[in-house]
PLY file of the C-alpha trace (Angstrom):
ply
format ascii 1.0
element vertex 424
property float x
property float y
property float z
element edge 423
property int vertex1
property int vertex2
end_header
117.74 99.66 185.04
119.83 101.73 183.02
121.58 100.04 180.15
124.89 99.20 181.14
126.17 101.30 177.80
124.16 104.45 178.56
125.67 104.72 182.53
128.40 106.77 183.17
131.69 105.76 184.24
130.64 106.41 188.15
127.49 104.97 187.62
129.03 101.47 186.53
131.21 101.43 189.24
128.86 101.60 191.74
126.62 99.34 189.77
130.42 96.90 189.68
130.43 96.93 193.11
126.98 96.03 194.37
127.04 92.85 191.31
130.65 91.64 192.76
128.93 91.81 196.53
126.33 89.84 195.05
129.07 87.29 192.99
130.88 86.52 196.61
127.51 86.18 197.82
127.06 83.27 195.58
130.46 81.78 195.78
130.03 81.44 199.39
127.06 78.99 198.73
129.35 76.20 197.80
127.42 75.54 194.59
128.24 72.48 192.42
125.64 73.08 189.70
126.05 71.44 185.89
124.51 73.23 182.70
127.52 71.51 180.48
125.20 69.25 178.61
122.25 68.62 177.17
121.55 65.59 179.08
117.78 64.62 180.14
117.17 65.22 184.14
116.00 62.12 186.64
112.54 62.56 185.73
112.85 62.34 182.20
114.67 59.47 183.03
112.07 57.62 185.41
109.37 58.79 183.14
110.85 55.86 180.24
112.35 53.29 182.67
109.26 51.37 182.86
110.90 50.16 178.84
113.01 47.42 181.24
109.44 45.85 182.10
108.80 44.74 178.68
109.60 41.41 176.49
108.40 38.79 179.82
106.89 36.74 176.95
108.65 34.38 174.52
107.02 36.02 171.78
108.07 39.11 172.33
111.39 37.73 171.17
110.07 37.26 167.68
109.32 40.05 165.30
108.74 39.89 161.91
109.00 35.62 162.07
112.95 36.63 163.17
114.38 35.94 166.64
115.91 38.93 167.77
118.10 36.61 170.36
120.21 35.85 167.42
123.00 36.74 164.40
121.48 38.31 161.22
119.63 41.48 159.64
122.54 43.73 159.82
120.58 46.78 158.77
118.20 46.89 161.61
114.65 44.70 162.30
112.04 45.84 159.66
109.87 46.75 162.38
112.38 49.23 163.99
112.77 50.41 160.48
108.94 51.19 159.75
109.18 53.06 162.99
112.00 55.25 162.31
111.17 55.43 158.42
107.45 56.97 160.22
109.21 59.52 162.16
111.40 60.58 159.90
109.23 60.55 156.95
111.39 58.57 154.81
110.56 55.36 153.78
111.70 51.57 155.66
114.11 50.59 153.19
116.34 53.64 153.36
116.87 53.14 157.21
119.88 51.56 158.67
119.15 50.66 162.55
122.18 50.77 164.64
122.91 50.91 168.65
122.39 53.53 170.72
124.11 56.49 169.75
123.59 58.22 166.18
126.96 59.75 166.80
128.66 56.75 166.21
126.92 56.01 162.85
128.14 59.55 161.99
131.74 59.04 162.80
131.46 55.59 161.34
130.32 57.50 158.09
133.02 59.70 157.87
135.41 57.55 158.75
134.63 55.15 155.94
134.74 58.06 153.62
138.22 58.41 154.88
139.35 55.02 154.76
137.51 53.94 151.72
136.08 56.65 149.85
132.17 57.07 150.14
129.85 55.92 146.61
130.90 59.10 144.41
134.20 59.24 146.28
136.75 59.36 143.35
139.86 58.17 146.07
139.30 57.88 149.57
139.64 60.95 151.54
142.94 60.11 152.89
144.41 60.10 149.53
143.18 63.49 148.67
145.34 66.68 149.13
143.34 68.55 150.63
139.85 67.91 152.80
137.64 70.46 154.21
134.31 70.74 155.72
131.33 73.31 155.90
130.81 74.04 159.82
127.40 75.94 160.31
128.13 78.34 163.77
127.11 78.17 165.99
127.13 74.35 166.07
127.83 71.34 167.56
131.27 70.86 169.16
131.07 67.06 168.69
130.48 67.43 165.01
133.42 69.71 164.47
135.44 67.32 166.66
134.56 64.24 164.28
135.76 66.20 160.83
138.94 67.65 163.11
139.96 64.19 164.32
140.50 63.08 160.43
142.43 65.84 159.58
139.61 68.22 157.72
140.05 71.73 157.30
136.82 73.12 158.82
135.49 76.04 157.68
132.55 78.32 159.32
129.42 78.74 157.53
127.28 81.81 159.62
123.57 80.91 160.76
120.67 83.35 160.36
117.42 83.32 161.44
116.48 80.37 159.05
119.34 77.46 158.64
122.76 78.21 157.48
124.21 81.23 155.16
123.06 79.36 151.90
125.03 81.98 149.82
127.83 81.15 151.68
127.45 77.39 151.55
126.64 77.51 147.40
130.26 79.74 147.18
131.79 76.84 149.03
131.47 73.82 147.30
132.20 75.40 144.15
136.02 73.84 145.76
135.93 70.50 145.28
138.50 69.96 148.50
135.41 71.09 150.74
133.35 67.28 150.92
130.65 67.88 153.65
128.71 70.18 155.87
127.18 69.52 159.35
123.23 70.09 159.52
120.78 70.16 162.38
118.32 71.45 160.89
115.22 71.08 163.50
115.45 72.79 166.37
119.64 73.68 166.30
122.23 73.12 168.49
122.46 75.60 169.91
120.24 78.09 168.33
117.08 75.80 168.39
116.64 77.18 165.07
114.09 75.70 162.13
115.68 75.59 159.03
113.02 77.37 156.76
111.77 75.06 153.50
113.46 77.75 151.15
117.13 77.35 152.90
116.21 73.16 153.35
115.22 72.95 148.95
118.47 75.37 148.44
120.61 72.61 150.43
119.10 69.61 148.41
119.49 71.29 145.18
123.65 71.91 145.73
126.02 71.53 142.85
129.15 70.58 144.59
132.59 70.45 142.40
133.01 67.06 144.58
131.36 64.53 143.00
131.05 62.67 146.50
129.87 65.67 148.76
128.10 64.89 151.66
125.16 66.41 153.91
125.63 65.23 157.48
121.78 65.66 158.13
121.07 64.89 162.08
117.86 65.42 163.11
118.42 64.82 166.35
115.80 66.75 167.40
112.96 65.57 165.39
109.85 64.96 167.97
111.46 67.23 170.40
109.17 70.06 170.73
108.91 71.61 174.64
106.26 74.26 173.40
103.48 74.16 170.97
102.03 71.19 168.84
104.62 68.99 166.18
106.18 70.77 163.50
105.61 68.79 160.43
109.32 68.63 158.25
110.59 67.92 154.64
111.79 64.84 153.86
115.16 65.96 153.00
115.94 62.50 150.93
113.23 63.19 148.84
114.25 66.32 148.18
117.61 65.06 147.29
115.76 62.63 144.99
113.53 65.53 143.28
116.59 67.62 142.45
118.58 64.76 140.86
120.85 64.46 144.32
119.52 60.85 145.61
123.10 60.04 147.30
124.01 63.40 148.68
122.64 63.11 151.85
122.66 61.00 155.12
120.06 61.31 157.76
120.48 60.63 161.73
118.26 60.30 164.26
118.45 58.07 168.10
115.81 57.93 170.38
118.83 58.96 173.15
116.36 61.96 174.64
112.70 59.86 173.61
113.86 56.91 175.90
116.97 56.45 177.52
120.32 57.94 176.45
122.63 55.09 177.55
120.05 52.73 175.90
118.44 53.39 173.11
118.42 52.96 169.51
119.73 55.03 166.42
119.96 55.57 162.58
121.04 56.60 159.54
118.68 57.03 156.40
120.20 57.42 152.93
119.42 56.48 149.18
119.34 52.75 148.09
122.54 53.10 145.98
124.43 54.43 149.09
122.27 51.68 151.62
123.96 49.05 149.33
127.37 50.53 149.59
127.55 51.26 152.93
126.16 47.47 153.96
129.23 46.12 152.26
131.33 47.91 154.15
129.50 47.90 157.53
129.02 43.86 156.83
132.93 43.46 157.45
132.52 45.38 160.51
129.09 44.07 162.22
126.62 41.00 162.50
124.24 43.58 163.57
123.33 45.72 166.09
121.39 45.05 169.45
118.10 43.61 167.80
116.80 43.12 171.15
117.12 46.25 172.20
115.28 47.62 168.55
112.64 45.34 169.35
112.36 46.23 172.78
112.20 49.97 171.21
109.50 48.76 168.65
107.50 47.32 171.47
107.66 50.41 173.93
107.40 53.58 171.26
104.38 51.48 169.14
104.23 53.97 166.08
105.20 57.90 165.63
101.36 59.10 167.12
102.00 56.98 170.61
106.01 58.47 170.29
104.69 62.16 170.04
101.70 61.24 173.00
105.60 60.32 175.12
107.34 63.66 173.76
104.38 65.73 174.96
105.18 63.88 178.69
108.60 65.32 178.40
107.98 68.25 177.07
105.73 68.79 180.26
109.11 68.44 182.12
111.52 70.13 179.72
109.32 73.46 179.52
109.07 74.87 182.81
112.62 74.31 182.68
113.42 76.34 179.20
110.58 79.08 180.89
112.81 79.30 183.45
115.76 80.37 181.97
114.46 82.61 179.38
112.17 84.13 181.98
115.23 85.65 184.16
117.30 86.67 180.89
114.50 88.78 180.06
113.98 89.97 183.49
117.91 90.66 184.72
119.78 90.86 181.39
117.53 92.19 178.65
117.19 95.63 180.11
120.92 95.96 180.34
121.80 95.58 176.85
124.58 93.00 177.50
123.30 89.93 175.68
120.77 88.85 173.15
118.65 84.89 172.82
117.32 83.05 171.17
113.76 81.77 171.69
113.47 78.16 171.13
110.22 75.78 171.12
111.63 72.38 171.23
115.14 71.04 171.37
117.78 71.25 174.54
119.88 74.71 174.27
119.52 77.78 174.63
121.84 80.24 172.73
122.82 83.06 174.29
125.71 85.93 172.62
127.03 87.98 175.60
128.98 91.43 174.99
131.85 90.56 172.57
134.88 89.71 174.21
133.25 88.27 177.53
132.13 84.98 177.13
135.03 83.79 178.13
135.55 85.73 181.05
131.55 85.39 182.22
131.95 81.21 181.97
135.40 81.56 184.19
133.19 83.44 186.83
130.46 81.21 186.52
132.83 78.03 187.45
134.63 80.16 190.12
130.92 80.42 191.87
130.10 76.66 191.49
128.15 76.43 188.14
129.81 74.46 185.21
128.73 75.08 181.33
129.40 74.26 178.09
132.91 75.84 177.30
133.28 79.48 175.51
134.36 78.93 172.11
132.66 75.25 171.63
129.92 75.93 169.12
132.65 77.16 166.71
135.31 74.97 164.93
138.24 74.68 166.76
136.84 75.51 169.65
137.39 79.24 168.72
134.66 81.68 168.58
136.25 84.82 166.64
133.58 86.85 169.19
134.61 85.47 172.15
130.66 85.80 172.50
128.56 82.50 172.04
127.41 81.02 175.51
125.34 77.54 174.95
122.76 76.71 178.12
121.90 72.99 178.72
118.51 73.52 181.20
117.82 69.76 180.71
119.61 67.96 183.78
119.51 70.26 186.88
115.88 70.17 188.42
113.89 73.21 188.64
115.42 74.46 191.79
118.90 73.90 190.84
118.47 75.71 187.94
117.21 78.68 188.81
120.25 79.18 191.16
122.45 78.49 187.94
120.43 80.54 185.86
120.96 83.31 188.62
124.94 82.99 189.09
124.82 83.26 185.15
123.26 86.44 185.21
125.45 87.47 188.04
128.51 86.89 185.94
127.52 88.37 182.57
126.86 91.78 184.89
129.99 91.49 186.13
132.15 90.61 182.76
130.07 93.41 180.91
131.00 95.71 183.26
134.83 94.55 183.46
134.81 94.94 179.69
132.83 98.29 179.81
135.30 99.88 181.96
134.65 100.64 185.92
0 1
1 2
2 3
3 4
4 5
5 6
6 7
7 8
8 9
9 10
10 11
11 12
12 13
13 14
14 15
15 16
16 17
17 18
18 19
19 20
20 21
21 22
22 23
23 24
24 25
25 26
26 27
27 28
28 29
29 30
30 31
31 32
32 33
33 34
34 35
35 36
36 37
37 38
38 39
39 40
40 41
41 42
42 43
43 44
44 45
45 46
46 47
47 48
48 49
49 50
50 51
51 52
52 53
53 54
54 55
55 56
56 57
57 58
58 59
59 60
60 61
61 62
62 63
63 64
64 65
65 66
66 67
67 68
68 69
69 70
70 71
71 72
72 73
73 74
74 75
75 76
76 77
77 78
78 79
79 80
80 81
81 82
82 83
83 84
84 85
85 86
86 87
87 88
88 89
89 90
90 91
91 92
92 93
93 94
94 95
95 96
96 97
97 98
98 99
99 100
100 101
101 102
102 103
103 104
104 105
105 106
106 107
107 108
108 109
109 110
110 111
111 112
112 113
113 114
114 115
115 116
116 117
117 118
118 119
119 120
120 121
121 122
122 123
123 124
124 125
125 126
126 127
127 128
128 129
129 130
130 131
131 132
132 133
133 134
134 135
135 136
136 137
137 138
138 139
139 140
140 141
141 142
142 143
143 144
144 145
145 146
146 147
147 148
148 149
149 150
150 151
151 152
152 153
153 154
154 155
155 156
156 157
157 158
158 159
159 160
160 161
161 162
162 163
163 164
164 165
165 166
166 167
167 168
168 169
169 170
170 171
171 172
172 173
173 174
174 175
175 176
176 177
177 178
178 179
179 180
180 181
181 182
182 183
183 184
184 185
185 186
186 187
187 188
188 189
189 190
190 191
191 192
192 193
193 194
194 195
195 196
196 197
197 198
198 199
199 200
200 201
201 202
202 203
203 204
204 205
205 206
206 207
207 208
208 209
209 210
210 211
211 212
212 213
213 214
214 215
215 216
216 217
217 218
218 219
219 220
220 221
221 222
222 223
223 224
224 225
225 226
226 227
227 228
228 229
229 230
230 231
231 232
232 233
233 234
234 235
235 236
236 237
237 238
238 239
239 240
240 241
241 242
242 243
243 244
244 245
245 246
246 247
247 248
248 249
249 250
250 251
251 252
252 253
253 254
254 255
255 256
256 257
257 258
258 259
259 260
260 261
261 262
262 263
263 264
264 265
265 266
266 267
267 268
268 269
269 270
270 271
271 272
272 273
273 274
274 275
275 276
276 277
277 278
278 279
279 280
280 281
281 282
282 283
283 284
284 285
285 286
286 287
287 288
288 289
289 290
290 291
291 292
292 293
293 294
294 295
295 296
296 297
297 298
298 299
299 300
300 301
301 302
302 303
303 304
304 305
305 306
306 307
307 308
308 309
309 310
310 311
311 312
312 313
313 314
314 315
315 316
316 317
317 318
318 319
319 320
320 321
321 322
322 323
323 324
324 325
325 326
326 327
327 328
328 329
329 330
330 331
331 332
332 333
333 334
334 335
335 336
336 337
337 338
338 339
339 340
340 341
341 342
342 343
343 344
344 345
345 346
346 347
347 348
348 349
349 350
350 351
351 352
352 353
353 354
354 355
355 356
356 357
357 358
358 359
359 360
360 361
361 362
362 363
363 364
364 365
365 366
366 367
367 368
368 369
369 370
370 371
371 372
372 373
373 374
374 375
375 376
376 377
377 378
378 379
379 380
380 381
381 382
382 383
383 384
384 385
385 386
386 387
387 388
388 389
389 390
390 391
391 392
392 393
393 394
394 395
395 396
396 397
397 398
398 399
399 400
400 401
401 402
402 403
403 404
404 405
405 406
406 407
407 408
408 409
409 410
410 411
411 412
412 413
413 414
414 415
415 416
416 417
417 418
418 419
419 420
420 421
421 422
422 423
């Protein structure tokens, strides 16, 4: 196969005719395939649905002497705190256990900073003249939308193979209007990059101008390997404490892709001072989250070792799907030199960079052929990819046989958009 940039105009014209015919054949199939979001597939949901068979014995409703059916325990069951603390590598008293969505806890943290200020805020963020937020990109669109919705100016921080460009971060935090940064440190969404120890230590040692600068550490994929052994990860809370910044970080996690996204539990972890401050505000908002579900998860997951065994079963389902995607790209796209992509060993996404200026066109063609994917630009602040290049592939939801069709359509559309851009 000849690389497209090396073809003559006549060769590209002939290739365009062939690929266009291939595209029309896909269109004629009337496909309705979805790779838009990182949802677990039905096989994964079925794997863990036996969680509902628990709590048949009256004693199951008692945890550390607490009747989980009643009011109380604002910050969560002690047993649920211990479970999350073991998984994250922090201490149980640092953990606040919430409902099924860590995104809700993240939103609530930003909201409280906006309306009340955080622990070290001179004033609520709503009373600041300017507020800015750092957004490593490509990144998670829902993170960006949270801070955008509160009126923050979003500042793009380039991603490297080791995590956010820390030179850019350290320069940006000299501005006292910069109030925080979003981070997905392990199997980052969408690149699948694991932050290096050096990056994590530099992050923990930041000296921001804003006294209330906050690292929003979304450790969503902390145990989500689908290839190879479990990768141990540093405790950001301990590192911040060692660096003299104990109150600078909130860490988030959930069981959304461990048990059930619609019926899991989530948490944030923070310093003792932050916990006291947040509990004071939260005590007005909520009496407690769903402790029955917290207990159900404690009984089902047991401990970190047992949870990691469950994640191996998820990996057996997820691994073939990711290999399906990467193998197709290696076979169909790599020789053409029209895109590059990451090869993650965990997480939920494959990040692909098409020829600059072709991502929107590629995904429009995919939609025309019956394949729905995350919108082009979604991985950048304000939904604007300056290169119009990044495409987030979410292989988890479709069965492998549907995924094979979807990725074949994507490959065809990548070829077609690249040929159009190169000129035929």
